[in-house]
Backbone bond lengths (Angstrom), bond angles and torsions (degrees), N, CA, C in turn:
res aa  C-N    CA-C-N  psi(-1)  N-CA   C-N-CA  omega(-1)  CA-C   N-CA-C  phi
1 M - - - 1.522 - - 1.471 111.49 -
2 T 1.257 117.95 160.72 1.431 120.51 -175.04 1.570 106.74 -82.75
3 T 1.213 116.17 161.83 1.481 120.68 172.62 1.418 111.96 -86.02
4 A 1.303 119.58 167.57 1.561 122.72 -177.60 1.579 103.89 -66.10
5 A 1.267 121.16 -34.60 1.493 122.08 -175.95 1.571 107.66 -68.32
6 Q 1.345 117.76 -41.65 1.443 116.40 178.74 1.481 113.41 -63.36
7 T 1.403 115.89 -43.04 1.422 122.23 178.30 1.446 112.78 -59.23
8 Q 1.362 116.36 -38.29 1.427 125.48 -179.52 1.572 111.37 -66.68
9 R 1.358 115.04 -43.41 1.466 121.92 176.87 1.624 107.73 -62.34
10 L 1.290 115.43 -48.46 1.419 114.33 -178.71 1.592 112.84 -62.39
11 A 1.281 110.67 -43.95 1.539 118.45 175.13 1.670 109.72 -48.90
12 E 1.310 108.54 -51.05 1.531 113.31 -175.71 1.545 109.01 -66.50
13 C 1.348 119.49 -38.76 1.474 123.23 174.63 1.555 109.56 -57.36
14 L 1.309 115.36 -42.98 1.573 117.23 -172.15 1.529 110.23 -79.77
15 T 1.317 115.06 -37.96 1.470 116.32 -167.73 1.521 116.03 -125.01
16 G 1.319 120.54 -8.27 1.459 125.31 -177.18 1.538 110.47 81.41
17 R 1.270 116.41 -3.84 1.512 119.72 172.82 1.426 115.62 -112.08
18 R 1.348 115.81 141.66 1.460 120.21 -169.46 1.522 109.91 -85.76
19 K 1.249 121.13 -30.93 1.507 123.10 178.70 1.505 110.14 -108.96
20 L 1.374 113.15 134.09 1.389 116.80 173.36 1.567 103.95 -123.50
21 P 1.331 117.41 148.72 1.433 116.13 179.15 1.571 111.43 -75.41
22 L 1.284 115.12 139.40 1.541 120.76 174.78 1.514 106.55 -79.23
23 I 1.327 118.87 125.82 1.451 121.86 179.88 1.471 113.13 -115.88
24 G 1.346 119.68 -6.44 1.458 120.35 174.48 1.563 108.90 -175.65
25 K 1.359 114.17 161.20 1.442 120.83 -178.54 1.581 106.71 -153.69
26 G 1.335 110.84 150.04 1.481 114.59 172.85 1.487 105.43 -146.07
27 S 1.426 113.67 -165.70 1.417 116.55 -173.40 1.465 114.70 -70.46
28 R 1.311 120.46 -20.55 1.545 124.81 179.32 1.474 116.40 -106.19
29 G 1.296 117.34 -0.09 1.549 116.81 -178.21 1.407 112.13 171.92
30 K 1.370 113.56 -169.98 1.484 128.47 -172.82 1.520 105.96 -137.50
31 V 1.407 111.92 151.99 1.510 116.53 -175.65 1.606 96.96 -129.58
32 Y 1.443 111.05 131.07 1.406 122.32 172.48 1.437 112.08 -121.46
33 Q 1.439 114.04 141.72 1.418 119.11 -179.28 1.490 111.35 -79.42
34 I 1.247 122.08 127.49 1.608 128.11 176.70 1.504 103.74 -86.92
35 D 1.304 116.54 -59.17 1.486 126.63 177.53 1.512 111.93 -152.39
36 S 1.318 114.59 -171.82 1.461 114.67 -174.58 1.544 117.25 -68.38
37 A 1.320 115.09 -9.54 1.470 118.93 177.23 1.484 120.01 -115.63
38 R 1.489 113.95 -10.51 1.454 118.70 -174.43 1.538 108.32 -136.71
39 V 1.401 110.89 147.66 1.407 119.36 174.85 1.547 110.01 -128.54
40 L 1.348 113.77 161.15 1.383 121.78 178.35 1.587 106.80 -114.89
41 K 1.280 114.21 118.33 1.514 120.81 -179.10 1.524 106.33 -104.73
42 I 1.326 117.87 123.54 1.475 124.48 174.85 1.568 103.72 -103.51
43 T 1.324 111.72 128.44 1.518 114.14 -177.46 1.436 109.49 -150.02
44 D 1.413 115.36 148.53 1.463 120.94 169.17 1.484 113.62 -99.73
45 D 1.369 119.98 13.51 1.388 128.31 -177.35 1.600 106.43 -84.97
46 R 1.258 120.15 99.98 1.484 122.08 179.41 1.494 111.22 -62.22
47 Q 1.333 119.97 -46.30 1.332 117.95 179.96 1.544 120.71 -63.44
48 E 1.307 114.24 -28.61 1.502 123.39 169.50 1.457 107.33 -61.87
49 A 1.342 121.08 -51.81 1.412 126.40 -176.55 1.478 111.00 -60.50
50 E 1.300 116.21 -43.09 1.499 120.05 176.05 1.474 110.80 -61.08
51 A 1.276 116.48 -53.37 1.487 120.14 -179.35 1.548 113.49 -58.76
52 M 1.356 116.10 -35.51 1.506 118.89 -179.98 1.613 108.56 -72.33
53 A 1.309 115.52 -30.45 1.507 119.54 176.59 1.557 109.22 -65.07
54 I 1.341 115.01 -40.33 1.464 119.01 176.73 1.485 108.56 -64.52
55 V 1.361 121.90 -44.92 1.469 126.00 -179.60 1.467 107.19 -60.51
56 Q 1.437 118.97 -38.15 1.482 119.96 -177.86 1.622 110.57 -67.44
57 A 1.276 114.04 -36.44 1.480 121.13 -176.11 1.524 107.80 -71.84
58 S 1.256 117.24 -32.49 1.508 121.22 -171.03 1.534 108.23 -126.63
59 P 1.300 118.58 72.68 1.489 116.21 -176.40 1.612 108.96 -68.12
60 H 1.431 109.02 153.31 1.459 120.33 176.74 1.506 109.20 -146.66
61 P 1.379 115.90 139.40 1.413 121.83 -175.63 1.467 115.18 -56.42
62 T 1.336 121.40 -19.65 1.455 117.88 -175.74 1.554 112.06 -108.83
63 V 1.287 116.19 12.54 1.420 122.95 -178.17 1.512 105.05 -120.17
64 V 1.311 116.59 149.40 1.529 126.64 176.00 1.554 108.68 -46.13
65 H 1.327 119.92 136.16 1.449 118.54 171.99 1.498 110.54 -84.47
66 V 1.339 113.18 129.87 1.485 119.83 179.40 1.529 109.49 -107.25
67 F 1.290 117.11 118.06 1.541 120.14 -177.01 1.538 110.93 -83.06
68 A 1.342 118.39 -37.14 1.459 122.24 -176.20 1.482 111.03 -159.24
69 V 1.343 119.54 147.22 1.474 125.28 168.20 1.581 105.19 -121.96
70 I 1.277 116.49 117.25 1.484 120.58 -174.01 1.591 109.57 -117.96
71 R 1.306 117.80 125.34 1.438 118.95 172.02 1.569 105.81 -78.98
72 I 1.341 117.75 118.08 1.383 125.73 -179.42 1.506 114.79 -82.12
73 G 1.332 110.37 -45.44 1.489 115.00 -176.86 1.550 102.84 -161.68
74 R 1.413 112.35 -162.63 1.439 117.74 -179.05 1.550 107.76 -71.47
75 G 1.326 114.89 116.31 1.505 120.39 178.01 1.493 112.13 73.09
76 V 1.250 124.94 21.40 1.517 123.34 179.08 1.596 104.78 -137.16
77 W 1.363 108.88 135.65 1.486 116.30 176.87 1.428 107.36 -131.49
78 G 1.405 112.35 152.51 1.487 122.36 172.15 1.482 109.03 -110.08
79 I 1.256 121.75 135.20 1.450 126.38 -177.75 1.597 105.30 -126.01
80 V 1.347 109.66 118.29 1.511 112.95 173.38 1.476 105.10 -100.47
81 Q 1.324 116.48 122.04 1.411 122.35 -177.10 1.569 112.86 -141.81
82 E 1.282 112.94 165.49 1.486 119.24 177.93 1.528 107.35 -60.98
83 R 1.317 113.20 141.62 1.524 122.19 178.93 1.605 104.09 -79.98
84 L 1.282 110.34 120.44 1.527 114.47 174.71 1.514 110.54 -96.05
85 R 1.247 115.27 146.81 1.424 121.69 -179.84 1.530 111.24 -122.75
86 P 1.326 124.05 150.33 1.333 124.65 -174.43 1.675 107.15 -68.61
87 A 1.285 108.51 145.08 1.542 115.92 178.99 1.561 110.00 -68.50
88 E 1.262 118.33 141.47 1.476 116.19 176.66 1.398 113.28 -79.91
89 A 1.375 119.50 143.95 1.400 120.57 -177.18 1.512 116.22 -79.11
């Protein structure tokens, strides 16, 4: 997984800000809020990164919008995607 310094450098390259709020994490990565519409997902899951690259290349209105898939380092990817919100009941 990336270090905090690597994540901060990537955040600064993408947004001009060094600190992004952490809004979620799981066993394969972390999710940071870029703005109200986009998030940065840092993951070590190669299959997820490859799938998201396919989604980015072939957008569809019923699938999450992927803005970028970036290889950060050996075995680590950054995915900039639409921020999803839970559906209201």
